[in-house]
N, C-alpha and C positions, 0 to 999 in steps of 0.2 A: 317874653312876648310870643304869642302864638304865630305859626306860619300863616294863619288866616287873619292876622292883624290888618285892618284897612290900609290901603296903599297911602292914603293921606297921612296916617300916623307914621308909617314907615319913612316917608319923606321928611318928616320933621326931625327924624333921628340922624339924618346925614348932615355933614358939615355945610354951613351956609355958603362957604366959598365955592362949593360945587356948582352953584347955579349961575355963576358969573359967566359972561361971554358965551351965551348959547343961542346964537341966531337960528331961527327955525322957520323960514318962510315956507308956506305950502307950495307956492309956485313962483318961479322967477320969470318976469315978463320977457326977458331975453330968450329963454327957452320956449316960452309960449309962442313967441314970434317965429322962432326957428321951426317949430313943429308945424305952424300954420303955413310955412313956405313950401311944404311938400306939394308938388303939382301933379294931379291925376293926369292931366293932358300931356305933360312931359313924360311921365312914365309910359303912357300909351305910345307916344311918338318914338321913344327909345326902343320899345319892344317891337314895333313894326319894322324898324330898320334891322334890329338884331335877328329876327326870324328870316329876313330877306336873303341871308347868306345861305339858306337851304339846309346846311348842316354845320355844326360846330364840333363834330366828333373829334376826339383828341388826335387821331391819326389820319384825319381827312386832309384834303388838299391844302397846301400851305403857300402855293405860288399864284393861284388865281386872285385877281383883285376884287372879284365879285362873289365867289363861292368858297365855302370851306372855312376851317378854323383860322387859317392865315389871314384871310380878309376880315374875319370877325374880330380877331384880337387887335389888328391894326386900327380898325374903326373905333373900338373901345378905347384904345390908347389915345387916338386923336380927339375923341369926344371929351375925354377927361381933361386933356390939355386945354381944350376950348372952354371948359367949364369955369376955370379960374386960374389966374397967374399965381395964386397962393399955393396951388397944389404942385407937388413934386412928383411928376408922372414918369413911370418907366416900366419896362418889362422886367419881371423877376424870372430869370431864365435858368432852367436846369436841364441837363442832358441825362435822360433816363435810360438805363440799360434794359434790355429785354427781360421781362419778369411778369408772371401772372398774366393779366389781360393786356399788358403792353408787349405786343408780339415782335417788335423790332426796336432798335435804338431810336429814341424820339427826343427831339428838342421841344421841351414843354415850356410855355411862357405864361406865367401868371401876369395879370395886368394890375399894377399897383399905383395908387395915388396917396401921397403922404402930406398931411397938413401938420406942420411942426407946431408943437406946443412949447410951453415954458420949460418943460422937463422932457426927458427922453423916454419916460415910461409910456407904453403904448396901449391904445384901445383900438381893436379891430372891428370893422363892419364888413361883412363878406357875403358872397354868393358865388356859385360856380357857373362859368359861362359855357363849358362844354356840354354837348347834347348827345343823345344816343337813340338808336332805333334797333331794337332786338327782333324786329319782324312781327309777323301776325300774332296778336294777343298781347305782345309787350309784357308789361309788369303784371297785368291781370293773369296771364297764362302762368307766370312763375308763381304767383300767389296761390293759385289753385292746383298746382302740381302738374301743369301741362307741359312744363319744360324741365327736363331732368338736368341738363347742363346749360351753362351760359353760352349763348351763340358766339360771343366774342372770343371764346376759346378755340373756335374752328378756324382752320387755315384759310378757308374761303370766305370768311366774314367780310362784308362789304363796308368799308369805312366811309365811303362817300355817298351812301344812300341818303335820301332825304331824312332829316332829323331836326325838325323845327325847334323843338325844345322851348316852346313859348312859356310854359309854366315851370318845367323842370329843365334848367333852372333859369330860364329867361326872366322870370319874375324876381328872383333874388339878385340877378345881375343888374337889372335896371333899377331896382331899389338901391343897391349899393352905389351905382352911378349918380342917381338923383341925390342921395344924401351927401356924397362927396361935393356936389355943386352947392347945396344949400349951407352946409357947414362952412365951406370956404367963403361963400358970399355973405355969411352972417356978420362978418367983421369981429366976431368974438375972439378973444385970446384965451385959448384953453390951456389949462395947466398940463394936461396929458397931450401927447402926440397922437393924432388920429390917423389910422391907416385904413384906407378903403381898397379892398383887393378882390378881383374877380379871378377865381381859381380855374385852372385847367386840370384835366386828368381825374376829376372826381369820379366819373363813371367807371374808371378802371381800377378803383381802389384807393381813392383819396390821395392820388399821387402828388399833385401840385402842392396841396396844403401840407402834406407830410414832409416834402422836401424843404418847404419854407420853415415849418415849425422846428424841424431838426436843426436848421441853420440858426434859428433864434436861440435855441437851447445851447448850442455850441458856443455862440457869441455872448451868452449870458445877458440877453436882452430882457428887460423887465416888461412883461405883458400883464396889464391889469385885468383885461377882459377881452373876450372875442364873441361878437354877436354874429352868428351864422344864419343865413336865410336860404332855405332850400325848399322849394315848392310852397310858395306863400301867396299865390294869386288867384286861386280858384275857389269860388264860394258854393258851387253845386257838386255834391259828392256823387260818386258812381251809384250810390243807392237811392238817389233822387232827393236826398235831404239837402236843403239850402241853409247855409249858415254863414252870414257875412258879418256877424257881430262878435265872434270869438277867434282866438288864435291859440295854438298849443305851443308851449315852450318846454323842451326836454333838456334835462341836465343830469349828469351822472352823480351818483351819491358817493359816500354816505350822506346822511341828512345834513351834516354840518360842514360839508366840503365847500370850497370856494365857488365851484360851478353852481351849487344849490343857492349859495348866497347871491350870486349874480341873477339867477332866475327870480328869486324873491324881490330883489332890487328892481328888476324890470316890471314886475307886477305892481309894486308900490308906486313907481313913477308913472306907469300907464294910468293908474287910478287918478292921479293928479292932473295929467295933461291930456289924456285921451279917455275920459271916463265912460264914454259910450262903448268902448271896445273891451270885452272881457278877456282876461288872461287865464288860460287853463294850464296850470303848472303840472307837468308830467314827471313823476318820480322814477324816471329811468333815462338811460343815456340817449335813446332814440326809439323809433318805432320798432316793433318786434322783428328781429332778424335783419334790420336795415340800418344804414348809417350815413354820415355825412362829414363834412370837413371839420366840424368842431371837435370831433374825436382825435384828429391829428394834433390839436392843441392840448386837450386834456391828457393825451398820452405823454406829452412832454412836461406836464405839471402846470399848464396855464389854464386859468378859469375860462370856460367857454360854455355856451348854450346855443341851441338851434331853434329857430322859429319854424313851425309847420302849420299849414292851413288847417282849419278846423275839421274838414271832411274831404278826403281825397277821392279822386276818380282814377282808379288804377288802370282802367282801360285806355286812358289818354297818356299814360306814362311810358316812356321808352318805346314809343311807336311814332309813325308819321301823323298820328291823330292829335298829337300835342300841338295844336294850332292856336293862334292868337284869339280866336273866338271863345276859347275856353278860359280866358283870363278876365276876371272881374276887376277892373282897374280902380273902382271906388274902394273895393275891399283891399286891394294891394296898397293903395295910398294910406289906409288906416294902419296896416302893418308897418309901413314905412314910418309913420308918425310915432308909433310905439318905440321903434328902434331909435328914432331921433331923440325922443324925450329922455330915454334912459341913458343913451350914450353921451348926450350933451351934459346931462346932470353929473354923470360920473367923471367926464373929462374936465369939468369945472371944479370938482371936489379934490381934496387932498388924497393921497394914496391910503389904502386901508392900513390900519396899525398892525404891527406884528405882535402876536400874543404869546410868542414862545421865546425862550432864551437862546443863547448861542449853541446850546446842545440840542435844541429842538423840543425841550420840555416846556409844557404850557405854564403860564404865569398865574395860575389860579390856585388859591389856597384857602384854608379854613379860617384864617385870621388868628390873632392872638388868643381869642376866646375859645377857638376850636369849633364854634358854632356859626360864625359869620362867613359870608362870601367875600373874600378879598381878591379883587381883580387888579392885576397890574399889566401894563403893556408898554411897548416902545413908542416914543413920540413919532408922529407922522409929520414930515415937512409941510409947512403951510397950514397946519391945523391950529385953530384958535379955541376949539372946544372938542368934546367927545360926547358920544351918546352910548350909554350902556343898555344892553338888551338882555332879557331873560324870559324863560318859558318853562313849562312843565316838561319833563324828559320824554313823555309819551306823545307830545304834540310835535308837529313839524314846521310850525311857524311861530315867530315871536309874539308873545302875549303882552309883554310889558316893556317899556323903554323909559329911560331917564336921561335928560340932558344935563351934562355937568361941565365944569370949566376946563381950563387948559392945564390939566393935571394928568399924571400917568398912573394913578392908582385910585381905587374907590372901594368902599366897604358897604355892603348891604347887610345890616345887622340882623342876626337870627334867620338868615336865609341860607338853608343848607345847600352846599354844593353837591350833595348826594341826590337832591330832589329836583334840581333845576339845571337847565343848560344856559350858559352865559355867552355873551358876545359883546364886542365894542366896535364902534365906527368913529372915524375922524370927521370933523365938521370944519369947513373952511369959513373965511371971513364973510362970505356972501350967503352962507347957510347951506351950501351944497354938501352932501354927505357921501362918504365913501361906502364901499361894500362893508358888510359886517364880518369881522373876523371872529369866529367862534372858538371857544376853549373846548377842544375835543378830548373827551375822556379816553385815555390810552387803553388798549386791549391788554388785559393782564397776561403776561407771558410766564410760562412754567415749563419745566422739563418733565419727561416721562418718569414715573416712579420706577425705581429698580426693584423688581420682584424676584425673589429667589425661587419660589414655587407657588 
């Protein structure tokens, strides 16, 4: 059979049992209802209160009840507690030694709300609540070379100067708070445990998220995915271009990494539940030379991706000019809905299957004939079926997929493992599907040749 054999004929050649128990609804009414619950008005109301604290700079005032990071984090904590009794709300506190842009010992508090699921595996939705004012020009000056050093490194840096941070990252903070509310109010029992967390210390080098992710790794916590939202509320770029219909999602490679699998998953679910909003998948970890809290997770081996607005206004970043009038709350609500659709679907699904053995070698082989693709994987708890994916090696997204039954191996006849990339996802009883675990071709290792002369 040729590699160009029609797919219909190929499917005839696979075992009949493979097609049993393969639920595949395009949309779950429960997720549709949850996505529709995102409130633009509530996002705006939360943002107005958040910016009223004047600054949320990491080393700003912690004792005032009305100004500074201390007042802001207490309000976020209290607001999350008011959102739902189902949420387990607390400060995630770390004492940070002086280092880099942290000029003195600092008690840093992330604000965390946990919605327990049937299992302990975690899915994170996050944004950072700290803000920053670098003075005249802000980020625009740094982008154009007008600032040789970071003003935060100067001893005289004013940590209490106004830093509204309405968009950076008030937008991601209120998105996280709103999704905590609607997920808890949905009444849904998710398989995964959802963690909604507002980070501190992002502007000093991802400090709060790094401390948290390091602890997760040390405690061997299973993290299925991390959705990070940083600067997601402005639709008018500094170049005058208006774009309220798209959002960028950055994820670190290589192509078949789990962060890339997460990004593809978000795009696929957005097309189902928020079809008017286009996802632009960005094949790099973040914007050129910049970063955010998702990198704290990928550094520890956890799948993570970051949402970024379509077209930024750098003149309003890291200055007093980052005010609430620069946030388009209709656009922010759409980005919240995309987060909600993908996170809810993933939290309802079984965990992604493992496609490697106990030694870390992938479970893909040529089959008994030497010319077939034989895929094997480890069973995922709660899965009733699986879906196999494959694509040409030079493309970066799946071209074909096949639903199969509750088995842990599958053969694609005469499909060469040299010519295609393969992956598999787990499917739950209600049709929700996990991330795709790809079979990654190992890099060939060799030693230097010993040459006499």
